[in-house]
The first five atom37 places (N, CA, C, CB, O) and aatype in JSON, in Angstrom:
{
  "aatype": [12, 14, 11, 12, 11, 15, 19, 11, 7, 0, 19, 11, 1, 13, 11, 19, 11, 11, 2, 7, 15, 19, 11, 1, 7, 16, 0, 18, 1, 15, 8, 9, 10, 16, 11, 5, 3, 0, 15, 16, 1, 1, 6, 5, 2, 15, 14, 11, 19, 19, 15, 11, 0, 3, 6, 0, 2, 9, 11, 0, 12, 9, 2],
  "atom_mask": [
    [1, 1, 1, 1, 1],
    [1, 1, 1, 1, 1],
    [1, 1, 1, 1, 1],
    [1, 1, 1, 1, 1],
    [1, 1, 1, 1, 1],
    [1, 1, 1, 1, 1],
    [1, 1, 1, 1, 1],
    [1, 1, 1, 1, 1],
    [1, 1, 1, 0, 1],
    [1, 1, 1, 1, 1],
    [1, 1, 1, 1, 1],
    [1, 1, 1, 1, 1],
    [1, 1, 1, 1, 1],
    [1, 1, 1, 1, 1],
    [1, 1, 1, 1, 1],
    [1, 1, 1, 1, 1],
    [1, 1, 1, 1, 1],
    [1, 1, 1, 1, 1],
    [1, 1, 1, 1, 1],
    [1, 1, 1, 0, 1],
    [1, 1, 1, 1, 1],
    [1, 1, 1, 1, 1],
    [1, 1, 1, 1, 1],
    [1, 1, 1, 1, 1],
    [1, 1, 1, 0, 1],
    [1, 1, 1, 1, 1],
    [1, 1, 1, 1, 1],
    [1, 1, 1, 1, 1],
    [1, 1, 1, 1, 1],
    [1, 1, 1, 1, 1],
    [1, 1, 1, 1, 1],
    [1, 1, 1, 1, 1],
    [1, 1, 1, 1, 1],
    [1, 1, 1, 1, 1],
    [1, 1, 1, 1, 1],
    [1, 1, 1, 1, 1],
    [1, 1, 1, 1, 1],
    [1, 1, 1, 1, 1],
    [1, 1, 1, 1, 1],
    [1, 1, 1, 1, 1],
    [1, 1, 1, 1, 1],
    [1, 1, 1, 1, 1],
    [1, 1, 1, 1, 1],
    [1, 1, 1, 1, 1],
    [1, 1, 1, 1, 1],
    [1, 1, 1, 1, 1],
    [1, 1, 1, 1, 1],
    [1, 1, 1, 1, 1],
    [1, 1, 1, 1, 1],
    [1, 1, 1, 1, 1],
    [1, 1, 1, 1, 1],
    [1, 1, 1, 1, 1],
    [1, 1, 1, 1, 1],
    [1, 1, 1, 1, 1],
    [1, 1, 1, 1, 1],
    [1, 1, 1, 1, 1],
    [1, 1, 1, 1, 1],
    [1, 1, 1, 1, 1],
    [1, 1, 1, 1, 1],
    [1, 1, 1, 1, 1],
    [1, 1, 1, 1, 1],
    [1, 1, 1, 1, 1],
    [1, 1, 1, 1, 1]
  ],
  "atom_positions": [
    [[-13.96, -34.24, 0.96], [-14.37, -32.76, 0.39], [-13.48, -31.82, 0.79], [-15.74, -32.24, 0.84], [-13.1, -31.76, 1.96]],
    [[-13.03, -30.94, -0.19], [-12.04, -29.88, 0.2], [-12.64, -28.8, 0.97], [-11.37, -29.29, -0.98], [-13.83, -28.52, 0.89]],
    [[-11.74, -28.16, 1.75], [-12.21, -27.06, 2.52], [-12.51, -25.81, 1.66], [-11.21, -26.73, 3.57], [-11.92, -25.59, 0.6]],
    [[-13.48, -25.0, 2.17], [-13.88, -23.74, 1.48], [-12.69, -22.86, 1.62], [-15.21, -23.06, 2.1], [-12.11, -22.78, 2.71]],
    [[-12.29, -22.19, 0.6], [-11.32, -21.06, 0.61], [-12.16, -19.78, 0.97], [-10.53, -20.91, -0.85], [-13.33, -19.56, 0.68]],
    [[-11.2, -18.92, 1.71], [-11.7, -17.58, 2.05], [-11.34, -16.8, 0.85], [-11.08, -16.95, 3.4], [-10.43, -17.07, 0.07]],
    [[-12.3, -15.64, 0.77], [-12.03, -14.68, -0.37], [-10.86, -13.71, 0.11], [-13.41, -13.81, -0.77], [-11.06, -12.84, 0.96]],
    [[-9.7, -13.89, -0.47], [-8.55, -13.04, -0.01], [-8.86, -11.5, -0.14], [-7.26, -13.39, -0.87], [-8.35, -10.73, 0.68]],
    [[-9.58, -11.09, -1.03], [-9.86, -9.5, -1.14], [-10.66, -9.15, 0.11], [0.0, 0.0, 0.0], [-10.46, -8.07, 0.67]],
    [[-11.6, -10.07, 0.58], [-12.34, -9.73, 1.76], [-11.55, -9.88, 3.11], [-13.55, -10.57, 1.79], [-11.86, -9.25, 4.12]],
    [[-10.52, -10.74, 3.05], [-9.77, -10.88, 4.24], [-8.99, -9.71, 4.57], [-8.93, -11.99, 4.15], [-8.86, -9.31, 5.73]],
    [[-8.4, -9.09, 3.4], [-7.62, -7.89, 3.37], [-8.37, -6.8, 3.82], [-7.11, -7.61, 2.08], [-7.79, -5.96, 4.51]],
    [[-9.73, -6.64, 3.52], [-10.62, -5.51, 3.76], [-11.23, -5.35, 5.1], [-11.65, -5.57, 2.85], [-11.35, -4.23, 5.6]],
    [[-11.64, -6.47, 5.71], [-12.45, -6.53, 6.81], [-11.94, -7.26, 8.11], [-13.6, -7.11, 6.38], [-11.27, -8.27, 7.94]],
    [[-12.16, -6.91, 9.17], [-11.73, -7.53, 10.46], [-12.95, -7.76, 11.35], [-10.68, -6.61, 11.2], [-13.74, -6.84, 11.52]],
    [[-13.14, -8.95, 11.94], [-14.14, -9.12, 12.91], [-13.86, -8.77, 14.37], [-14.52, -10.42, 12.86], [-12.99, -9.29, 15.06]],
    [[-14.72, -7.79, 14.76], [-14.28, -7.39, 16.16], [-14.62, -8.32, 17.36], [-14.87, -6.07, 16.46], [-15.09, -9.4, 17.01]],
    [[-14.52, -8.17, 18.52], [-14.6, -9.24, 19.62], [-16.02, -9.15, 19.96], [-13.59, -9.01, 20.95], [-16.44, -10.07, 20.66]],
    [[-16.87, -8.24, 19.62], [-18.27, -8.41, 19.88], [-19.1, -8.9, 18.66], [-18.82, -7.12, 20.37], [-20.33, -8.91, 18.69]],
    [[-18.36, -9.3, 17.6], [-18.86, -9.87, 16.48], [-19.22, -9.12, 15.18], [0.0, 0.0, 0.0], [-19.56, -9.63, 14.11]],
    [[-19.09, -7.71, 15.49], [-19.39, -6.81, 14.5], [-18.15, -6.86, 13.44], [-19.65, -5.38, 15.16], [-17.06, -7.31, 13.79]],
    [[-18.39, -6.37, 12.15], [-17.24, -6.4, 11.33], [-16.73, -4.9, 10.97], [-17.59, -7.22, 10.05], [-17.52, -4.08, 10.49]],
    [[-15.65, -4.64, 11.19], [-14.93, -3.42, 10.92], [-14.55, -3.17, 9.39], [-13.67, -3.46, 11.77], [-14.14, -4.15, 8.76]],
    [[-14.66, -2.04, 8.78], [-14.24, -1.8, 7.53], [-13.63, -0.58, 7.36], [-15.2, -1.91, 6.7], [-13.64, 0.22, 8.3]],
    [[-13.02, -0.28, 6.19], [-12.24, 1.02, 5.8], [-13.17, 1.86, 5.19], [0.0, 0.0, 0.0], [-14.32, 1.49, 4.94]],
    [[-12.69, 3.1, 4.89], [-13.48, 4.21, 4.24], [-13.03, 4.31, 2.83], [-13.3, 5.61, 4.97], [-11.86, 4.08, 2.52]],
    [[-14.01, 4.67, 1.92], [-13.78, 5.05, 0.62], [-13.08, 6.41, 0.53], [-15.03, 5.05, -0.09], [-13.0, 7.18, 1.49]],
    [[-12.57, 6.68, -0.68], [-11.88, 7.86, -0.87], [-10.88, 8.36, 0.07], [-12.74, 8.75, -0.99], [-10.92, 9.48, 0.57]],
    [[-9.94, 7.43, 0.31], [-8.92, 7.79, 1.38], [-7.56, 7.64, 0.8], [-9.03, 6.88, 2.67], [-6.58, 7.85, 1.51]],
    [[-7.44, 7.31, -0.43], [-6.11, 6.92, -1.01], [-5.24, 8.11, -1.45], [-6.33, 6.0, -2.21], [-4.07, 8.13, -1.09]],
    [[-5.76, 9.12, -2.24], [-5.04, 10.19, -2.71], [-5.81, 11.28, -3.16], [-4.24, 9.81, -3.68], [-6.99, 11.0, -3.38]],
    [[-5.43, 12.58, -3.37], [-6.05, 13.72, -3.75], [-6.98, 14.03, -2.6], [-6.72, 13.57, -5.1], [-8.19, 14.15, -2.82]],
    [[-6.49, 14.16, -1.4], [-7.22, 14.53, -0.39], [-7.46, 15.97, -0.05], [-6.73, 13.97, 0.57], [-8.2, 16.32, 0.86]],
    [[-6.71, 16.92, -0.96], [-6.72, 18.07, -0.81], [-7.99, 18.87, -1.16], [-5.73, 18.39, -1.38], [-8.29, 19.99, -0.74]],
    [[-8.66, 18.08, -2.01], [-10.11, 18.5, -2.6], [-11.11, 18.38, -1.59], [-10.61, 17.59, -3.84], [-12.19, 18.95, -1.77]],
    [[-10.91, 17.67, -0.46], [-12.01, 17.22, 0.45], [-11.99, 18.38, 1.64], [-11.73, 15.56, 1.05], [-11.03, 19.13, 1.78]],
    [[-12.98, 18.41, 2.36], [-13.08, 19.44, 3.58], [-12.34, 18.66, 4.6], [-14.71, 19.86, 4.13], [-12.17, 17.44, 4.52]],
    [[-11.84, 19.54, 5.69], [-11.23, 18.88, 6.72], [-12.13, 18.08, 7.53], [-10.57, 19.76, 7.49], [-11.79, 17.06, 8.12]],
    [[-13.35, 18.62, 7.54], [-14.3, 17.8, 8.41], [-14.57, 16.43, 7.74], [-15.71, 18.59, 8.63], [-14.77, 15.45, 8.45]],
    [[-14.58, 16.34, 6.33], [-14.79, 14.95, 5.68], [-13.57, 14.08, 6.04], [-14.94, 15.06, 4.03], [-13.7, 12.91, 6.39]],
    [[-12.4, 14.71, 5.94], [-11.2, 13.84, 6.1], [-11.22, 13.21, 7.7], [-9.77, 14.81, 5.78], [-10.91, 12.06, 8.03]],
    [[-11.64, 14.27, 8.54], [-11.66, 13.69, 9.9], [-12.67, 12.75, 10.26], [-11.75, 14.66, 10.8], [-12.52, 11.96, 11.19]],
    [[-13.87, 12.85, 9.43], [-14.88, 11.83, 9.54], [-14.33, 10.47, 9.1], [-16.09, 12.2, 8.73], [-14.65, 9.48, 9.76]],
    [[-13.51, 10.36, 8.0], [-13.08, 9.23, 7.45], [-12.12, 8.49, 8.22], [-12.62, 9.49, 6.27], [-11.82, 7.32, 7.98]],
    [[-11.52, 9.33, 9.33], [-10.5, 8.75, 10.13], [-11.12, 7.69, 11.27], [-9.68, 9.96, 10.8], [-10.52, 6.78, 11.85]],
    [[-12.33, 8.06, 11.4], [-13.12, 7.3, 12.58], [-13.55, 5.9, 12.11], [-14.51, 8.14, 13.03], [-14.01, 5.68, 10.99]],
    [[-13.36, 4.95, 13.07], [-13.73, 3.51, 12.62], [-15.18, 3.31, 12.13], [-13.52, 2.52, 13.8], [-16.11, 3.96, 12.61]],
    [[-15.33, 2.47, 11.25], [-16.74, 2.15, 10.52], [-17.06, 0.72, 10.82], [-16.7, 2.34, 8.84], [-16.2, -0.13, 11.02]],
    [[-18.36, 0.5, 10.85], [-18.91, -0.9, 11.04], [-19.72, -1.16, 9.85], [-19.79, -1.08, 12.38], [-20.37, -0.27, 9.29]],
    [[-19.66, -2.53, 9.4], [-20.45, -2.95, 8.34], [-22.05, -3.13, 8.81], [-19.79, -4.29, 7.78], [-22.4, -3.56, 9.9]],
    [[-22.84, -2.75, 7.85], [-24.29, -2.95, 8.19], [-24.67, -4.39, 8.58], [-25.16, -2.54, 7.01], [-24.04, -5.35, 8.13]],
    [[-25.68, -4.52, 9.39], [-26.17, -5.82, 9.68], [-26.65, -6.57, 8.55], [-27.18, -5.75, 10.61], [-26.55, -7.79, 8.62]],
    [[-27.15, -6.07, 7.55], [-27.57, -6.73, 6.45], [-26.42, -7.34, 5.57], [-28.38, -5.83, 5.7], [-26.65, -8.34, 4.88]],
    [[-25.29, -6.78, 5.59], [-24.12, -7.39, 4.91], [-23.26, -8.22, 5.74], [-23.29, -6.39, 4.34], [-22.49, -8.97, 5.14]],
    [[-23.26, -8.24, 7.07], [-22.46, -8.81, 7.87], [-22.27, -10.29, 7.76], [-22.84, -8.48, 9.01], [-21.15, -10.78, 7.87]],
    [[-23.39, -11.06, 7.53], [-23.32, -12.53, 7.31], [-22.73, -12.85, 6.13], [-24.58, -13.17, 7.32], [-22.09, -13.89, 6.1]],
    [[-22.82, -12.06, 4.98], [-22.16, -12.38, 3.75], [-20.62, -12.24, 3.91], [-22.69, -11.48, 2.62], [-19.84, -13.08, 3.47]],
    [[-20.22, -11.1, 4.58], [-18.83, -10.96, 4.81], [-18.09, -11.95, 5.69], [-18.65, -9.73, 5.34], [-16.92, -12.27, 5.49]],
    [[-18.87, -12.46, 6.73], [-18.27, -13.54, 7.7], [-18.2, -14.61, 6.88], [-19.07, -13.91, 9.02], [-17.15, -15.24, 6.98]],
    [[-19.09, -15.06, 5.99], [-18.9, -16.24, 5.1], [-17.71, -16.21, 4.2], [-20.07, -16.41, 4.27], [-17.06, -17.22, 3.95]],
    [[-17.42, -14.91, 3.67], [-16.18, -14.68, 2.76], [-14.97, -14.92, 3.73], [-16.14, -13.08, 2.07], [-14.04, -15.64, 3.36]],
    [[-14.98, -14.41, 4.78], [-13.64, -14.45, 5.63], [-13.41, -15.84, 6.14], [-13.67, -13.44, 6.9], [-12.26, -16.28, 6.21]],
    [[-14.62, -16.67, 6.56], [-14.55, -17.8, 7.19], [-14.05, -17.64, 8.59], [-13.8, -18.66, 6.45], [-13.93, -18.62, 9.33]]
  ]
}
C-alpha cells in the first residue's frame, strides 16, 4: 500500500511546536498595510496558535 502524501499547502503554512501545538501565520499581512492601525500590525507580528478543534486535522495533513 502506498504511503499517504502530506498536503504541501499545509506543510508550507503550519509548524508543529515542541509542546505539540501547531503554529500558524496571520491573515492580512501581505500588502497594503498602510490602511491598518499600528496596533493591528503589531498584533499580527505576535505568534499565533491553531485552535484545539483544528489541531488534529492539520497534524493529519502534515503527517
